[in-house]
PDB file of N, CA, C and O in Angstrom:
ATOM      1  N   MET A   1       7.165  32.547  -9.082  1.00  0.00           N
ATOM      2  CA  MET A   1       7.041  31.779  -7.876  1.00  0.00           C
ATOM      3  C   MET A   1       7.328  32.711  -6.702  1.00  0.00           C
ATOM      4  O   MET A   1       8.379  33.349  -6.642  1.00  0.00           O
ATOM      5  N   ASP A   2       6.366  32.780  -5.761  1.00  0.00           N
ATOM      6  CA  ASP A   2       6.538  33.681  -4.630  1.00  0.00           C
ATOM      7  C   ASP A   2       6.399  32.984  -3.277  1.00  0.00           C
ATOM      8  O   ASP A   2       6.424  33.644  -2.238  1.00  0.00           O
ATOM      9  N   GLY A   3       6.252  31.661  -3.280  1.00  0.00           N
ATOM     10  CA  GLY A   3       6.130  30.931  -2.025  1.00  0.00           C
ATOM     11  C   GLY A   3       4.723  30.869  -1.482  1.00  0.00           C
ATOM     12  O   GLY A   3       4.486  30.248  -0.445  1.00  0.00           O
ATOM     13  N   ASN A   4       3.787  31.499  -2.161  1.00  0.00           N
ATOM     14  CA  ASN A   4       2.392  31.478  -1.726  1.00  0.00           C
ATOM     15  C   ASN A   4       1.562  30.638  -2.685  1.00  0.00           C
ATOM     16  O   ASN A   4       1.796  30.637  -3.894  1.00  0.00           O
ATOM     17  N   TRP A   5       0.580  29.918  -2.124  1.00  0.00           N
ATOM     18  CA  TRP A   5      -0.323  29.121  -2.956  1.00  0.00           C
ATOM     19  C   TRP A   5      -1.456  30.025  -3.397  1.00  0.00           C
ATOM     20  O   TRP A   5      -2.254  30.487  -2.582  1.00  0.00           O
ATOM     21  N   GLY A   6      -1.517  30.271  -4.685  1.00  0.00           N
ATOM     22  CA  GLY A   6      -2.549  31.155  -5.213  1.00  0.00           C
ATOM     23  C   GLY A   6      -3.106  30.620  -6.514  1.00  0.00           C
ATOM     24  O   GLY A   6      -2.912  29.448  -6.836  1.00  0.00           O
ATOM     25  N   PRO A   7      -3.795  31.465  -7.267  1.00  0.00           N
ATOM     26  CA  PRO A   7      -4.406  31.031  -8.528  1.00  0.00           C
ATOM     27  C   PRO A   7      -3.395  30.463  -9.520  1.00  0.00           C
ATOM     28  O   PRO A   7      -3.711  29.513 -10.236  1.00  0.00           O
ATOM     29  N   SER A   8      -2.193  31.018  -9.579  1.00  0.00           N
ATOM     30  CA  SER A   8      -1.180  30.503 -10.512  1.00  0.00           C
ATOM     31  C   SER A   8      -0.745  29.103 -10.108  1.00  0.00           C
ATOM     32  O   SER A   8      -0.507  28.252 -10.965  1.00  0.00           O
ATOM     33  N   SER A   9      -0.639  28.862  -8.803  1.00  0.00           N
ATOM     34  CA  SER A   9      -0.259  27.535  -8.310  1.00  0.00           C
ATOM     35  C   SER A   9      -1.332  26.513  -8.643  1.00  0.00           C
ATOM     36  O   SER A   9      -1.031  25.399  -9.072  1.00  0.00           O
ATOM     37  N   THR A  10      -2.587  26.900  -8.443  1.00  0.00           N
ATOM     38  CA  THR A  10      -3.705  26.003  -8.746  1.00  0.00           C
ATOM     39  C   THR A  10      -3.732  25.678 -10.231  1.00  0.00           C
ATOM     40  O   THR A  10      -3.949  24.528 -10.611  1.00  0.00           O
ATOM     41  N   ASP A  11      -3.513  26.678 -11.071  1.00  0.00           N
ATOM     42  CA  ASP A  11      -3.482  26.442 -12.521  1.00  0.00           C
ATOM     43  C   ASP A  11      -2.345  25.498 -12.905  1.00  0.00           C
ATOM     44  O   ASP A  11      -2.525  24.614 -13.742  1.00  0.00           O
ATOM     45  N   ALA A  12      -1.182  25.685 -12.298  1.00  0.00           N
ATOM     46  CA  ALA A  12      -0.041  24.814 -12.598  1.00  0.00           C
ATOM     47  C   ALA A  12      -0.334  23.385 -12.166  1.00  0.00           C
ATOM     48  O   ALA A  12       0.003  22.440 -12.879  1.00  0.00           O
ATOM     49  N   LEU A  13      -0.962  23.219 -11.002  1.00  0.00           N
ATOM     50  CA  LEU A  13      -1.298  21.879 -10.525  1.00  0.00           C
ATOM     51  C   LEU A  13      -2.319  21.231 -11.452  1.00  0.00           C
ATOM     52  O   LEU A  13      -2.212  20.041 -11.748  1.00  0.00           O
ATOM     53  N   LYS A  14      -3.296  21.987 -11.909  1.00  0.00           N
ATOM     54  CA  LYS A  14      -4.293  21.434 -12.842  1.00  0.00           C
ATOM     55  C   LYS A  14      -3.637  20.981 -14.141  1.00  0.00           C
ATOM     56  O   LYS A  14      -4.016  19.946 -14.690  1.00  0.00           O
ATOM     57  N   ARG A  15      -2.663  21.732 -14.642  1.00  0.00           N
ATOM     58  CA  ARG A  15      -1.948  21.319 -15.855  1.00  0.00           C
ATOM     59  C   ARG A  15      -1.163  20.038 -15.596  1.00  0.00           C
ATOM     60  O   ARG A  15      -1.144  19.137 -16.435  1.00  0.00           O
ATOM     61  N   PHE A  16      -0.512  19.957 -14.427  1.00  0.00           N
ATOM     62  CA  PHE A  16       0.219  18.747 -14.056  1.00  0.00           C
ATOM     63  C   PHE A  16      -0.739  17.564 -13.969  1.00  0.00           C
ATOM     64  O   PHE A  16      -0.448  16.489 -14.494  1.00  0.00           O
ATOM     65  N   GLN A  17      -1.862  17.754 -13.317  1.00  0.00           N
ATOM     66  CA  GLN A  17      -2.847  16.679 -13.186  1.00  0.00           C
ATOM     67  C   GLN A  17      -3.337  16.235 -14.563  1.00  0.00           C
ATOM     68  O   GLN A  17      -3.515  15.040 -14.801  1.00  0.00           O
ATOM     69  N   HIS A  18      -3.551  17.166 -15.451  1.00  0.00           N
ATOM     70  CA  HIS A  18      -3.968  16.827 -16.814  1.00  0.00           C
ATOM     71  C   HIS A  18      -2.907  15.972 -17.497  1.00  0.00           C
ATOM     72  O   HIS A  18      -3.217  14.948 -18.106  1.00  0.00           O
ATOM     73  N   ASP A  19      -1.655  16.403 -17.390  1.00  0.00           N
ATOM     74  CA  ASP A  19      -0.548  15.672 -18.020  1.00  0.00           C
ATOM     75  C   ASP A  19      -0.395  14.260 -17.453  1.00  0.00           C
ATOM     76  O   ASP A  19       0.066  13.359 -18.152  1.00  0.00           O
ATOM     77  N   GLN A  20      -0.781  14.064 -16.186  1.00  0.00           N
ATOM     78  CA  GLN A  20      -0.657  12.769 -15.520  1.00  0.00           C
ATOM     79  C   GLN A  20      -1.955  11.955 -15.585  1.00  0.00           C
ATOM     80  O   GLN A  20      -2.061  10.905 -14.950  1.00  0.00           O
ATOM     81  N   ASN A  21      -2.940  12.437 -16.351  1.00  0.00           N
ATOM     82  CA  ASN A  21      -4.250  11.778 -16.465  1.00  0.00           C
ATOM     83  C   ASN A  21      -4.931  11.600 -15.112  1.00  0.00           C
ATOM     84  O   ASN A  21      -5.534  10.563 -14.838  1.00  0.00           O
ATOM     85  N   LEU A  22      -4.825  12.628 -14.271  1.00  0.00           N
ATOM     86  CA  LEU A  22      -5.474  12.647 -12.967  1.00  0.00           C
ATOM     87  C   LEU A  22      -6.665  13.588 -13.024  1.00  0.00           C
ATOM     88  O   LEU A  22      -6.743  14.429 -13.919  1.00  0.00           O
ATOM     89  N   PRO A  23      -7.602  13.459 -12.074  1.00  0.00           N
ATOM     90  CA  PRO A  23      -8.701  14.440 -12.022  1.00  0.00           C
ATOM     91  C   PRO A  23      -8.121  15.845 -11.846  1.00  0.00           C
ATOM     92  O   PRO A  23      -7.286  16.071 -10.970  1.00  0.00           O
ATOM     93  N   GLU A  24      -8.559  16.766 -12.664  1.00  0.00           N
ATOM     94  CA  GLU A  24      -8.023  18.136 -12.665  1.00  0.00           C
ATOM     95  C   GLU A  24      -8.803  19.008 -11.691  1.00  0.00           C
ATOM     96  O   GLU A  24      -9.571  19.878 -12.100  1.00  0.00           O
ATOM     97  N   ASP A  25      -8.599  18.765 -10.388  1.00  0.00           N
ATOM     98  CA  ASP A  25      -9.339  19.524  -9.388  1.00  0.00           C
ATOM     99  C   ASP A  25      -8.510  20.638  -8.741  1.00  0.00           C
ATOM    100  O   ASP A  25      -9.052  21.442  -7.982  1.00  0.00           O
ATOM    101  N   GLY A  26      -7.205  20.698  -9.029  1.00  0.00           N
ATOM    102  CA  GLY A  26      -6.364  21.744  -8.461  1.00  0.00           C
ATOM    103  C   GLY A  26      -6.070  21.549  -6.987  1.00  0.00           C
ATOM    104  O   GLY A  26      -5.548  22.453  -6.334  1.00  0.00           O
ATOM    105  N   LYS A  27      -6.399  20.374  -6.450  1.00  0.00           N
ATOM    106  CA  LYS A  27      -6.141  20.079  -5.041  1.00  0.00           C
ATOM    107  C   LYS A  27      -4.991  19.082  -4.936  1.00  0.00           C
ATOM    108  O   LYS A  27      -4.874  18.166  -5.750  1.00  0.00           O
ATOM    109  N   VAL A  28      -4.147  19.272  -3.927  1.00  0.00           N
ATOM    110  CA  VAL A  28      -3.010  18.380  -3.722  1.00  0.00           C
ATOM    111  C   VAL A  28      -3.509  17.175  -2.921  1.00  0.00           C
ATOM    112  O   VAL A  28      -3.387  17.132  -1.697  1.00  0.00           O
ATOM    113  N   GLY A  29      -4.070  16.199  -3.635  1.00  0.00           N
ATOM    114  CA  GLY A  29      -4.566  14.985  -3.007  1.00  0.00           C
ATOM    115  C   GLY A  29      -3.539  13.872  -3.092  1.00  0.00           C
ATOM    116  O   GLY A  29      -2.421  14.069  -3.570  1.00  0.00           O
ATOM    117  N   SER A  30      -3.938  12.697  -2.618  1.00  0.00           N
ATOM    118  CA  SER A  30      -3.000  11.572  -2.556  1.00  0.00           C
ATOM    119  C   SER A  30      -2.488  11.169  -3.934  1.00  0.00           C
ATOM    120  O   SER A  30      -1.304  10.867  -4.079  1.00  0.00           O
ATOM    121  N   LEU A  31      -3.355  11.158  -4.953  1.00  0.00           N
ATOM    122  CA  LEU A  31      -2.899  10.762  -6.290  1.00  0.00           C
ATOM    123  C   LEU A  31      -1.890  11.761  -6.852  1.00  0.00           C
ATOM    124  O   LEU A  31      -0.918  11.369  -7.498  1.00  0.00           O
ATOM    125  N   SER A  32      -2.119  13.035  -6.609  1.00  0.00           N
ATOM    126  CA  SER A  32      -1.174  14.052  -7.079  1.00  0.00           C
ATOM    127  C   SER A  32       0.153  13.935  -6.341  1.00  0.00           C
ATOM    128  O   SER A  32       1.215  14.069  -6.947  1.00  0.00           O
ATOM    129  N   LEU A  33       0.096  13.683  -5.028  1.00  0.00           N
ATOM    130  CA  LEU A  33       1.339  13.522  -4.265  1.00  0.00           C
ATOM    131  C   LEU A  33       2.140  12.325  -4.767  1.00  0.00           C
ATOM    132  O   LEU A  33       3.361  12.405  -4.903  1.00  0.00           O
ATOM    133  N   ILE A  34       1.456  11.216  -5.043  1.00  0.00           N
ATOM    134  CA  ILE A  34       2.142  10.030  -5.548  1.00  0.00           C
ATOM    135  C   ILE A  34       2.758  10.327  -6.912  1.00  0.00           C
ATOM    136  O   ILE A  34       3.898   9.944  -7.174  1.00  0.00           O
ATOM    137  N   ALA A  35       2.009  11.010  -7.787  1.00  0.00           N
ATOM    138  CA  ALA A  35       2.530  11.354  -9.114  1.00  0.00           C
ATOM    139  C   ALA A  35       3.743  12.269  -9.012  1.00  0.00           C
ATOM    140  O   ALA A  35       4.628  12.228  -9.866  1.00  0.00           O
ATOM    141  N   LEU A  36       3.787  13.093  -7.973  1.00  0.00           N
ATOM    142  CA  LEU A  36       4.928  13.980  -7.751  1.00  0.00           C
ATOM    143  C   LEU A  36       6.101  13.252  -7.101  1.00  0.00           C
ATOM    144  O   LEU A  36       7.179  13.825  -6.942  1.00  0.00           O
ATOM    145  N   GLY A  37       5.894  11.992  -6.725  1.00  0.00           N
ATOM    146  CA  GLY A  37       6.946  11.226  -6.068  1.00  0.00           C
ATOM    147  C   GLY A  37       7.036  11.515  -4.581  1.00  0.00           C
ATOM    148  O   GLY A  37       8.061  11.245  -3.955  1.00  0.00           O
ATOM    149  N   LEU A  38       5.964  12.067  -4.008  1.00  0.00           N
ATOM    150  CA  LEU A  38       5.965  12.433  -2.593  1.00  0.00           C
ATOM    151  C   LEU A  38       5.088  11.516  -1.749  1.00  0.00           C
ATOM    152  O   LEU A  38       4.850  11.793  -0.573  1.00  0.00           O
ATOM    153  N   GLY A  39       4.611  10.437  -2.336  1.00  0.00           N
ATOM    154  CA  GLY A  39       3.762   9.507  -1.607  1.00  0.00           C
ATOM    155  C   GLY A  39       4.579   8.504  -0.820  1.00  0.00           C
ATOM    156  O   GLY A  39       5.809   8.554  -0.825  1.00  0.00           O
ATOM    157  N   PRO A  40       3.891   7.585  -0.136  1.00  0.00           N
ATOM    158  CA  PRO A  40       4.602   6.567   0.650  1.00  0.00           C
ATOM    159  C   PRO A  40       5.403   5.640  -0.245  1.00  0.00           C
ATOM    160  O   PRO A  40       5.038   5.405  -1.397  1.00  0.00           O
ATOM    161  N   LYS A  41       6.476   5.123   0.280  1.00  0.00           N
ATOM    162  CA  LYS A  41       7.319   4.178  -0.450  1.00  0.00           C
ATOM    163  C   LYS A  41       6.925   2.769  -0.066  1.00  0.00           C
ATOM    164  O   LYS A  41       6.469   2.543   1.054  1.00  0.00           O
ATOM    165  N   ARG A  42       7.090   1.815  -0.969  1.00  0.00           N
ATOM    166  CA  ARG A  42       6.750   0.414  -0.686  1.00  0.00           C
ATOM    167  C   ARG A  42       7.573  -0.136   0.471  1.00  0.00           C
ATOM    168  O   ARG A  42       7.050  -0.892   1.289  1.00  0.00           O
ATOM    169  N   GLU A  43       8.856   0.231   0.555  1.00  0.00           N
ATOM    170  CA  GLU A  43       9.721  -0.283   1.612  1.00  0.00           C
ATOM    171  C   GLU A  43       9.203   0.156   2.982  1.00  0.00           C
ATOM    172  O   GLU A  43       9.220  -0.629   3.930  1.00  0.00           O
ATOM    173  N   GLU A  44       8.746   1.395   3.091  1.00  0.00           N
ATOM    174  CA  GLU A  44       8.225   1.889   4.354  1.00  0.00           C
ATOM    175  C   GLU A  44       6.969   1.129   4.748  1.00  0.00           C
ATOM    176  O   GLU A  44       6.788   0.813   5.924  1.00  0.00           O
ATOM    177  N   ALA A  45       6.110   0.833   3.804  1.00  0.00           N
ATOM    178  CA  ALA A  45       4.884   0.094   4.092  1.00  0.00           C
ATOM    179  C   ALA A  45       5.217  -1.322   4.535  1.00  0.00           C
ATOM    180  O   ALA A  45       4.556  -1.856   5.426  1.00  0.00           O
ATOM    181  N   ALA A  46       6.225  -1.942   3.934  1.00  0.00           N
ATOM    182  CA  ALA A  46       6.611  -3.303   4.300  1.00  0.00           C
ATOM    183  C   ALA A  46       7.191  -3.341   5.704  1.00  0.00           C
ATOM    184  O   ALA A  46       7.030  -4.339   6.407  1.00  0.00           O
ATOM    185  N   ASP A  47       7.863  -2.277   6.128  1.00  0.00           N
ATOM    186  CA  ASP A  47       8.457  -2.233   7.462  1.00  0.00           C
ATOM    187  C   ASP A  47       7.410  -2.199   8.563  1.00  0.00           C
ATOM    188  O   ASP A  47       7.705  -2.571   9.699  1.00  0.00           O
ATOM    189  N   THR A  48       6.205  -1.766   8.259  1.00  0.00           N
ATOM    190  CA  THR A  48       5.174  -1.650   9.281  1.00  0.00           C
ATOM    191  C   THR A  48       4.395  -2.940   9.480  1.00  0.00           C
ATOM    192  O   THR A  48       3.582  -3.024  10.400  1.00  0.00           O
ATOM    193  N   LYS A  49       4.621  -3.948   8.644  1.00  0.00           N
ATOM    194  CA  LYS A  49       3.921  -5.214   8.784  1.00  0.00           C
ATOM    195  C   LYS A  49       4.441  -5.987   9.987  1.00  0.00           C
ATOM    196  O   LYS A  49       5.616  -5.896  10.343  1.00  0.00           O
ATOM    197  N   SER A  50       3.554  -6.740  10.601  1.00  0.00           N
ATOM    198  CA  SER A  50       3.940  -7.591  11.711  1.00  0.00           C
ATOM    199  C   SER A  50       4.721  -8.777  11.176  1.00  0.00           C
ATOM    200  O   SER A  50       4.425  -9.292  10.097  1.00  0.00           O
ATOM    201  N   THR A  51       5.721  -9.210  11.935  1.00  0.00           N
ATOM    202  CA  THR A  51       6.548 -10.328  11.475  1.00  0.00           C
ATOM    203  C   THR A  51       6.036 -11.668  11.989  1.00  0.00           C
ATOM    204  O   THR A  51       6.583 -12.710  11.632  1.00  0.00           O
ATOM    205  N   ASP A  52       4.994 -11.660  12.823  1.00  0.00           N
ATOM    206  CA  ASP A  52       4.503 -12.914  13.375  1.00  0.00           C
ATOM    207  C   ASP A  52       3.202 -13.367  12.710  1.00  0.00           C
ATOM    208  O   ASP A  52       2.336 -13.937  13.375  1.00  0.00           O
ATOM    209  N   THR A  53       3.059 -13.125  11.439  1.00  0.00           N
ATOM    210  CA  THR A  53       1.851 -13.536  10.728  1.00  0.00           C
ATOM    211  C   THR A  53       2.052 -14.910  10.113  1.00  0.00           C
ATOM    212  O   THR A  53       3.165 -15.282   9.740  1.00  0.00           O
ATOM    213  N   LYS A  54       0.960 -15.659  10.014  1.00  0.00           N
ATOM    214  CA  LYS A  54       0.996 -16.984   9.397  1.00  0.00           C
ATOM    215  C   LYS A  54       0.724 -16.839   7.906  1.00  0.00           C
ATOM    216  O   LYS A  54      -0.021 -15.944   7.507  1.00  0.00           O
ATOM    217  N   PRO A  55       1.306 -17.695   7.074  1.00  0.00           N
ATOM    218  CA  PRO A  55       1.010 -17.628   5.650  1.00  0.00           C
ATOM    219  C   PRO A  55      -0.441 -18.019   5.399  1.00  0.00           C
ATOM    220  O   PRO A  55      -1.036 -18.778   6.164  1.00  0.00           O
ATOM    221  N   MET A  56      -0.994 -17.492   4.323  1.00  0.00           N
ATOM    222  CA  MET A  56      -2.368 -17.808   3.946  1.00  0.00           C
ATOM    223  C   MET A  56      -2.442 -19.253   3.467  1.00  0.00           C
ATOM    224  O   MET A  56      -1.535 -19.717   2.776  1.00  0.00           O
ATOM    225  N   PRO A  57      -3.517 -19.982   3.823  1.00  0.00           N
ATOM    226  CA  PRO A  57      -3.665 -21.350   3.311  1.00  0.00           C
ATOM    227  C   PRO A  57      -3.941 -21.309   1.819  1.00  0.00           C
ATOM    228  O   PRO A  57      -4.421 -20.297   1.307  1.00  0.00           O
ATOM    229  N   PRO A  58      -3.646 -22.389   1.117  1.00  0.00           N
ATOM    230  CA  PRO A  58      -3.931 -22.412  -0.310  1.00  0.00           C
ATOM    231  C   PRO A  58      -5.424 -22.280  -0.563  1.00  0.00           C
ATOM    232  O   PRO A  58      -6.242 -22.628   0.289  1.00  0.00           O
ATOM    233  N   ALA A  59      -5.771 -21.778  -1.732  1.00  0.00           N
ATOM    234  CA  ALA A  59      -7.177 -21.620  -2.087  1.00  0.00           C
ATOM    235  C   ALA A  59      -7.883 -22.968  -2.010  1.00  0.00           C
ATOM    236  O   ALA A  59      -7.374 -23.972  -2.508  1.00  0.00           O
ATOM    237  N   GLY A  60      -9.042 -22.986  -1.391  1.00  0.00           N
ATOM    238  CA  GLY A  60      -9.818 -24.212  -1.293  1.00  0.00           C
ATOM    239  C   GLY A  60      -9.479 -25.060  -0.081  1.00  0.00           C
ATOM    240  O   GLY A  60     -10.136 -26.077   0.146  1.00  0.00           O
ATOM    241  N   ALA A  61      -8.473 -24.681   0.712  1.00  0.00           N
ATOM    242  CA  ALA A  61      -8.107 -25.451   1.898  1.00  0.00           C
ATOM    243  C   ALA A  61      -9.139 -25.228   2.989  1.00  0.00           C
ATOM    244  O   ALA A  61      -9.725 -24.150   3.091  1.00  0.00           O
ATOM    245  N   ALA A  62      -9.355 -26.238   3.795  1.00  0.00           N
ATOM    246  CA  ALA A  62     -10.293 -26.124   4.902  1.00  0.00           C
ATOM    247  C   ALA A  62      -9.707 -25.158   5.937  1.00  0.00           C
ATOM    248  O   ALA A  62      -8.497 -25.162   6.161  1.00  0.00           O
ATOM    249  N   PRO A  63     -10.548 -24.330   6.569  1.00  0.00           N
ATOM    250  CA  PRO A  63     -10.049 -23.404   7.583  1.00  0.00           C
ATOM    251  C   PRO A  63      -9.347 -24.153   8.699  1.00  0.00           C
ATOM    252  O   PRO A  63      -9.836 -25.190   9.150  1.00  0.00           O
ATOM    253  N   GLY A  64      -8.214 -23.648   9.150  1.00  0.00           N
ATOM    254  CA  GLY A  64      -7.486 -24.252  10.260  1.00  0.00           C
ATOM    255  C   GLY A  64      -6.607 -25.423   9.874  1.00  0.00           C
ATOM    256  O   GLY A  64      -5.988 -26.035  10.744  1.00  0.00           O
ATOM    257  N   VAL A  65      -6.534 -25.755   8.579  1.00  0.00           N
ATOM    258  CA  VAL A  65      -5.731 -26.888   8.114  1.00  0.00           C
ATOM    259  C   VAL A  65      -4.502 -26.323   7.422  1.00  0.00           C
ATOM    260  O   VAL A  65      -4.614 -25.579   6.448  1.00  0.00           O
ATOM    261  N   ALA A  66      -3.348 -26.674   7.923  1.00  0.00           N
ATOM    262  CA  ALA A  66      -2.100 -26.200   7.330  1.00  0.00           C
ATOM    263  C   ALA A  66      -1.833 -26.920   6.029  1.00  0.00           C
ATOM    264  O   ALA A  66      -2.334 -28.022   5.805  1.00  0.00           O
ATOM    265  N   GLU A  67      -1.036 -26.291   5.162  1.00  0.00           N
ATOM    266  CA  GLU A  67      -0.694 -26.906   3.893  1.00  0.00           C
ATOM    267  C   GLU A  67       0.031 -28.222   4.132  1.00  0.00           C
ATOM    268  O   GLU A  67       0.932 -28.274   4.969  1.00  0.00           O
ATOM    269  N   GLY A  68      -0.332 -29.278   3.430  1.00  0.00           N
ATOM    270  CA  GLY A  68       0.309 -30.581   3.566  1.00  0.00           C
ATOM    271  C   GLY A  68      -0.391 -31.471   4.581  1.00  0.00           C
ATOM    272  O   GLY A  68      -0.120 -32.669   4.651  1.00  0.00           O
ATOM    273  N   GLU A  69      -1.303 -30.882   5.378  1.00  0.00           N
ATOM    274  CA  GLU A  69      -2.071 -31.701   6.320  1.00  0.00           C
ATOM    275  C   GLU A  69      -3.422 -32.020   5.716  1.00  0.00           C
ATOM    276  O   GLU A  69      -3.883 -31.354   4.789  1.00  0.00           O
ATOM    277  N   GLN A  70      -4.036 -33.034   6.248  1.00  0.00           N
ATOM    278  CA  GLN A  70      -5.368 -33.404   5.786  1.00  0.00           C
ATOM    279  C   GLN A  70      -6.351 -33.147   6.892  1.00  0.00           C
ATOM    280  O   GLN A  70      -6.031 -33.331   8.067  1.00  0.00           O
ATOM    281  N   ALA A  71      -7.538 -32.725   6.538  1.00  0.00           N
ATOM    282  CA  ALA A  71      -8.577 -32.511   7.532  1.00  0.00           C
ATOM    283  C   ALA A  71      -8.901 -33.833   8.208  1.00  0.00           C
ATOM    284  O   ALA A  71      -8.999 -34.867   7.548  1.00  0.00           O
ATOM    285  N   GLY A  72      -9.066 -33.798   9.518  1.00  0.00           N
ATOM    286  CA  GLY A  72      -9.423 -34.999  10.255  1.00  0.00           C
ATOM    287  C   GLY A  72      -8.230 -35.809  10.689  1.00  0.00           C
ATOM    288  O   GLY A  72      -8.432 -36.877  11.266  1.00  0.00           O
ATOM    289  N   SER A  73      -6.999 -35.387  10.456  1.00  0.00           N
ATOM    290  CA  SER A  73      -5.840 -36.165  10.868  1.00  0.00           C
ATOM    291  C   SER A  73      -5.252 -35.646  12.137  1.00  0.00           C
ATOM    292  O   SER A  73      -4.262 -36.190  12.627  1.00  0.00           O
TER     293      SER A  73
END
């Protein structure tokens, strides 16, 4: 290990990708980063959601009708 990304690094990444059943392209893509534990965390993604969202209506509900209400009332 010398701190430089070279042919040995690419070969090591390809072996890692093989072991993780990922495409063996030797590139540090999103799937490889996630497999390495360097991808986004679920908690961080949840923190970015807006808190003023309305819940989804139940399947089959008429648009604009809240749960427990009837259309036309």
